[in-house]
matplotlib code that plots the C-alpha trace (Angstrom):
import matplotlib.pyplot as plt

x = [199.1, 196.6, 195.1, 192.3, 189.6, 187.2, 185.0, 186.4, 189.2, 192.9, 194.0, 190.2, 187.7, 185.7, 181.9, 179.4, 178.5, 176.5, 173.3, 171.1, 168.3, 165.3, 167.1, 169.5, 172.5, 174.4, 174.6, 177.4, 179.0, 178.8, 181.9, 185.4, 185.9, 189.6, 189.3, 191.6, 191.8, 190.8, 193.8, 191.9, 193.0, 195.1, 195.1, 192.8, 192.2, 189.9, 191.6, 191.4, 190.0, 190.7, 187.6, 187.1, 187.9, 191.7, 192.0, 190.2, 191.3, 189.8, 190.5, 189.3, 189.1, 188.4, 188.6, 186.5, 182.7, 182.4, 180.1, 180.6, 178.4, 178.6, 176.2, 173.6, 172.2, 169.4, 171.2, 174.1, 171.3, 169.6, 173.2, 174.1, 170.9, 172.4, 169.7, 165.6, 163.7, 168.0, 168.4, 171.2, 172.8, 173.8, 174.6, 175.7, 178.8, 181.8, 180.9, 178.4, 178.8, 176.8, 176.8, 175.2, 173.1, 176.0, 176.1, 178.0, 179.7, 180.1, 183.7, 185.3, 188.5, 192.4, 193.5, 196.9, 200.2, 203.7, 204.3, 201.6, 199.9, 196.6, 193.5, 190.6, 187.5, 184.2, 181.5, 181.1, 182.8, 180.5, 180.5, 179.5, 179.9, 180.4, 180.5, 182.0, 181.6, 179.2, 182.8, 184.8, 183.4, 185.0, 184.0, 184.8, 185.5, 186.0, 186.0, 186.6, 188.1, 187.2, 187.3, 184.3, 182.9, 184.0, 186.3, 183.3, 181.9, 178.3, 175.7, 175.0, 172.4, 174.5, 177.1, 174.7, 173.1, 176.6, 177.8, 180.8, 182.4, 184.8, 184.9, 188.7, 187.0, 191.0, 193.2, 194.2, 197.8, 199.7, 199.8, 197.8, 196.5, 200.4, 200.4, 197.0, 197.6, 201.4, 200.1, 197.1, 199.3, 202.4, 203.5, 200.5, 200.6, 199.2, 199.0, 196.7, 193.1, 192.9, 190.1, 191.3, 187.8, 190.2, 187.9, 184.9, 185.7, 187.1, 183.5, 181.5, 183.4, 182.6, 179.3, 178.5, 181.1, 179.2, 175.4, 173.2, 172.5, 176.7, 177.5, 181.0, 182.1, 184.8, 186.1, 189.6, 190.6, 192.6, 193.3, 192.1, 193.4, 193.5, 194.4, 195.0, 194.6, 194.6, 194.2, 194.4, 194.2, 196.9, 195.2, 196.1, 198.2, 198.0, 196.4, 199.5, 200.1, 202.3, 201.8, 203.2, 203.3, 203.7, 202.8, 201.2, 198.1, 198.3, 198.8, 199.4, 198.6, 198.7, 196.9, 196.9, 194.3, 194.0, 190.3, 187.3, 185.7, 189.0, 189.1, 185.6, 186.5, 189.4, 187.7, 185.9, 189.7, 191.2, 188.9, 189.4, 192.9, 192.6, 190.7, 193.5, 196.1, 193.8, 193.9, 197.6, 198.3, 195.9, 197.8, 201.0, 199.8, 198.2, 201.2, 203.0, 200.9, 201.0, 205.1, 204.5, 201.6, 204.3, 204.8, 201.1, 197.8, 196.7, 197.5, 198.5, 195.3, 193.4, 195.0, 195.4, 192.1, 189.8, 191.1, 191.3, 187.3, 186.4, 188.4, 191.0, 187.8, 187.4, 190.9, 190.3, 192.3, 190.7, 187.3, 186.0, 187.8, 186.2, 188.1, 189.5, 191.8, 192.4, 195.6, 197.1, 197.0, 199.5, 201.9, 200.6, 201.4, 204.6, 205.8, 205.4, 203.6, 200.5, 199.0, 202.2, 202.3, 198.6, 199.4, 202.5, 201.0, 198.2, 200.2, 201.9, 199.2, 197.7, 200.9, 200.4, 197.2, 198.0, 201.1, 200.0, 196.2, 199.1, 200.8, 197.4, 196.4, 199.6, 199.7, 196.1, 197.0, 199.8, 198.1, 195.3]
y = [58.2, 56.0, 53.3, 51.5, 48.9, 49.9, 52.7, 54.0, 52.0, 53.0, 50.3, 49.7, 52.0, 50.8, 49.9, 52.7, 52.5, 50.5, 49.7, 47.8, 45.1, 44.5, 42.9, 46.0, 43.9, 45.5, 44.0, 42.0, 44.7, 47.6, 46.6, 45.8, 42.2, 42.0, 38.2, 38.9, 36.1, 38.5, 37.6, 35.7, 37.8, 35.5, 35.6, 36.0, 39.5, 41.5, 44.0, 47.5, 49.5, 53.2, 55.2, 58.2, 59.0, 57.4, 59.3, 61.6, 60.5, 62.9, 64.7, 67.6, 68.1, 71.5, 73.5, 75.6, 75.3, 74.5, 77.6, 80.9, 82.5, 82.6, 80.4, 82.7, 81.4, 79.1, 78.0, 76.7, 75.0, 73.5, 72.5, 70.4, 68.9, 65.4, 63.9, 64.5, 65.6, 66.8, 70.3, 72.5, 74.5, 78.0, 81.4, 84.6, 86.2, 86.6, 85.0, 82.8, 79.2, 76.4, 73.0, 69.5, 66.9, 64.6, 61.5, 57.8, 55.3, 51.7, 50.1, 46.9, 47.5, 47.8, 50.9, 51.9, 51.1, 52.3, 49.3, 47.2, 46.0, 44.5, 46.4, 45.9, 48.4, 48.4, 51.4, 54.1, 57.3, 60.7, 62.9, 66.7, 69.0, 72.7, 75.6, 78.7, 82.1, 80.3, 79.8, 77.6, 73.6, 71.5, 67.8, 66.5, 63.1, 61.9, 59.1, 58.6, 56.0, 54.8, 51.6, 48.9, 46.8, 43.4, 41.8, 40.9, 42.3, 43.3, 43.9, 46.3, 48.5, 49.1, 51.1, 52.7, 54.0, 56.0, 58.3, 58.6, 55.9, 53.1, 51.1, 48.5, 45.1, 43.6, 43.8, 47.5, 48.0, 50.4, 54.2, 53.7, 57.1, 58.5, 54.9, 56.0, 59.0, 58.3, 55.5, 57.2, 59.8, 57.4, 56.2, 53.3, 49.9, 48.9, 45.1, 45.9, 47.9, 50.5, 53.4, 56.0, 58.8, 60.4, 58.0, 59.2, 62.5, 62.7, 60.7, 63.0, 66.0, 64.8, 64.0, 67.8, 69.2, 66.6, 68.0, 69.6, 72.6, 73.8, 74.8, 73.7, 77.0, 78.2, 81.5, 79.9, 76.7, 75.2, 71.4, 71.0, 69.5, 67.0, 67.6, 64.4, 65.3, 63.3, 64.5, 63.1, 64.3, 64.8, 66.0, 69.6, 70.2, 73.7, 72.7, 72.4, 71.0, 70.2, 71.2, 69.6, 69.7, 66.4, 67.0, 69.5, 68.0, 66.8, 68.3, 66.7, 67.8, 66.4, 67.9, 67.5, 68.8, 69.0, 67.4, 65.9, 69.5, 70.8, 67.6, 68.3, 71.5, 70.1, 69.2, 72.9, 73.7, 72.0, 72.1, 76.3, 75.4, 73.7, 76.4, 79.1, 76.9, 75.8, 79.7, 80.2, 77.2, 78.5, 82.2, 81.0, 78.9, 82.2, 83.9, 81.1, 81.3, 85.0, 85.1, 82.6, 85.1, 86.6, 83.1, 82.9, 85.1, 85.9, 89.1, 88.7, 90.8, 88.3, 85.6, 87.5, 89.5, 86.5, 85.8, 88.9, 89.2, 85.8, 84.8, 87.5, 88.7, 84.8, 85.4, 85.2, 83.1, 81.6, 82.9, 79.0, 77.9, 77.3, 79.8, 77.8, 76.3, 80.0, 79.7, 77.5, 79.9, 82.2, 79.9, 79.3, 82.9, 82.9, 79.7, 79.3, 82.8, 82.4, 85.5, 87.5, 85.0, 86.0, 89.6, 90.1, 87.3, 89.7, 93.0, 91.2, 90.4, 94.2, 95.7, 93.2, 94.1, 97.9, 97.6, 95.5, 97.6, 100.7, 99.0, 98.3, 101.8, 103.5, 101.2, 102.0, 105.7, 105.4, 103.5, 106.4]
z = [67.8, 67.1, 64.8, 64.0, 65.5, 68.0, 69.2, 71.8, 72.2, 70.2, 67.4, 67.2, 65.8, 63.3, 64.8, 66.8, 70.0, 72.5, 71.3, 73.8, 73.6, 75.2, 77.9, 78.5, 76.6, 74.3, 70.8, 69.9, 67.8, 70.0, 72.5, 72.1, 74.4, 75.4, 77.0, 79.0, 82.5, 85.3, 88.0, 91.1, 95.1, 96.9, 100.8, 103.4, 103.1, 100.7, 98.4, 99.7, 96.5, 95.8, 96.0, 94.0, 90.6, 89.7, 86.1, 84.1, 80.6, 77.4, 73.8, 72.3, 68.1, 67.3, 63.8, 61.8, 61.2, 56.9, 56.6, 55.0, 57.5, 61.5, 62.9, 65.4, 68.3, 66.6, 64.4, 66.6, 68.6, 65.7, 64.3, 67.5, 68.3, 68.7, 70.3, 70.4, 73.0, 74.7, 75.5, 74.2, 75.9, 74.6, 76.2, 74.2, 76.5, 76.8, 73.2, 71.7, 73.0, 72.5, 73.5, 72.4, 75.0, 75.9, 74.0, 74.8, 73.7, 75.7, 76.0, 77.3, 77.1, 78.3, 79.9, 78.6, 81.6, 81.1, 82.5, 80.3, 82.9, 82.3, 83.4, 82.1, 82.1, 81.3, 81.0, 78.8, 77.3, 77.7, 74.5, 73.4, 70.8, 71.3, 68.8, 70.2, 68.3, 65.7, 63.8, 65.8, 66.3, 69.2, 70.1, 73.2, 74.4, 78.6, 80.1, 84.4, 85.2, 88.9, 90.8, 89.6, 92.8, 92.9, 89.8, 87.4, 84.9, 85.6, 83.1, 80.5, 82.1, 84.9, 83.1, 80.9, 84.0, 84.7, 82.2, 81.2, 83.6, 83.8, 86.1, 86.2, 87.1, 87.2, 90.2, 90.8, 91.1, 93.8, 92.2, 88.9, 88.5, 87.9, 85.4, 83.9, 82.4, 81.9, 79.9, 77.9, 76.8, 75.8, 72.5, 71.7, 71.0, 67.8, 69.0, 71.9, 71.5, 74.9, 75.9, 73.2, 73.2, 70.5, 68.3, 69.3, 69.2, 65.7, 64.6, 66.4, 65.1, 60.9, 61.8, 62.8, 60.4, 57.6, 58.8, 55.0, 56.7, 56.3, 53.2, 53.1, 51.9, 55.0, 54.4, 55.6, 54.5, 57.6, 59.2, 62.9, 66.1, 68.6, 72.0, 74.4, 77.7, 81.3, 84.8, 88.5, 92.1, 94.1, 97.2, 98.6, 95.8, 93.8, 89.9, 87.4, 84.5, 80.9, 77.6, 75.0, 70.9, 69.9, 66.8, 63.7, 64.9, 67.8, 71.1, 74.8, 78.5, 81.5, 85.1, 88.4, 90.4, 94.3, 94.6, 92.7, 92.6, 90.6, 88.5, 87.7, 86.1, 83.9, 80.6, 80.2, 80.8, 78.5, 75.7, 76.6, 75.7, 72.7, 70.9, 71.7, 70.7, 67.7, 66.8, 67.5, 65.0, 62.3, 62.9, 62.1, 59.2, 57.3, 58.0, 56.4, 53.2, 52.8, 53.0, 49.6, 48.3, 46.6, 44.3, 43.4, 42.2, 46.1, 46.9, 51.0, 51.5, 50.3, 52.8, 56.2, 56.3, 56.7, 59.8, 61.5, 60.0, 61.2, 64.6, 65.7, 68.3, 69.7, 71.3, 75.3, 77.2, 80.2, 79.4, 79.5, 82.6, 85.1, 88.7, 90.5, 87.3, 85.8, 87.5, 85.0, 82.4, 84.1, 83.2, 79.8, 79.6, 81.0, 78.8, 76.1, 75.9, 74.4, 74.5, 73.9, 70.7, 69.4, 69.8, 67.7, 64.9, 65.0, 65.1, 62.1, 60.2, 60.2, 59.2, 56.1, 55.4, 55.8, 52.9, 51.1, 50.5, 50.3, 47.9, 46.0, 46.7, 45.0, 41.9, 41.0, 41.4, 39.0, 36.3, 36.6]

ax = plt.figure().add_subplot(projection="3d")
ax.plot(x, y, z, "-o")
ax.set_aspect("equal")
plt.show()
């Protein structure tokens, strides 16, 4: 959905996040500058700026760690020590989970809207990496969009002190929240660089995967998936969402919640959703691969068994979702029916492994 030229912007992905000089200003290579004029406010009354978050925009990359053995708690913490002196969070139940310290990158760019309104924002995108079950790696990047104070760009020290927040410094059009959600999840414009947390998440994913402590020998060869998501507050509303499979790699999720407390849990929900969608995708790919095993030298059991051994036990939708948002899984279980699909696929895998094993034993008996 995006193509390349800057750290946290769509159509601009080349450089790293902001580094600061002794004066607190980023170096010139760290920021995407969109030299748009800031519209002057006309009229006697000052414009009324919306209060609270206008939208939460993010992306999650999910894939298998390139390591032959599952990482234990200590190894996962070592892998995710991205910032010296900062603690890696971890726990063991319901399955092992470890999360890196939060890192950030500075952005100064346009925000996408469906009507191509010129909305400029400055701030930082927050990112972290997660290892689940010692096997699954996720990188997650988000930005909370808020109204800036005034129409002037402030010094970088102000924005670097507000990790994960981007402030709009142009005039804010009415109904900006739905516009930001629709623009972020809509088709990208290759001619305009807009905020792209996905570029930051992708680089973090590659950084962790390339760590020398990983032996680059995964038990299953799979590709990564990306969940691009956006959320906004509609006061008093029961949490709701839409979920779309855009292509083999990309999914889109739009979430509406009733207040800021629920909004704060959306990132965790989307990471949980991304992991289970990825598991379903891997299951489907492995079943398809087994279908063609008769034309290769690999036996169906060799293809199917690794998923049952290394990933099947990680299926537990909602286990990592904050309590106020667990109701969103009710809709996903009804349509498209995540767990029904998973149980059906796992049952098919186990049956095929049993048949392949019985067939191998029968052939061995007759040869003996």
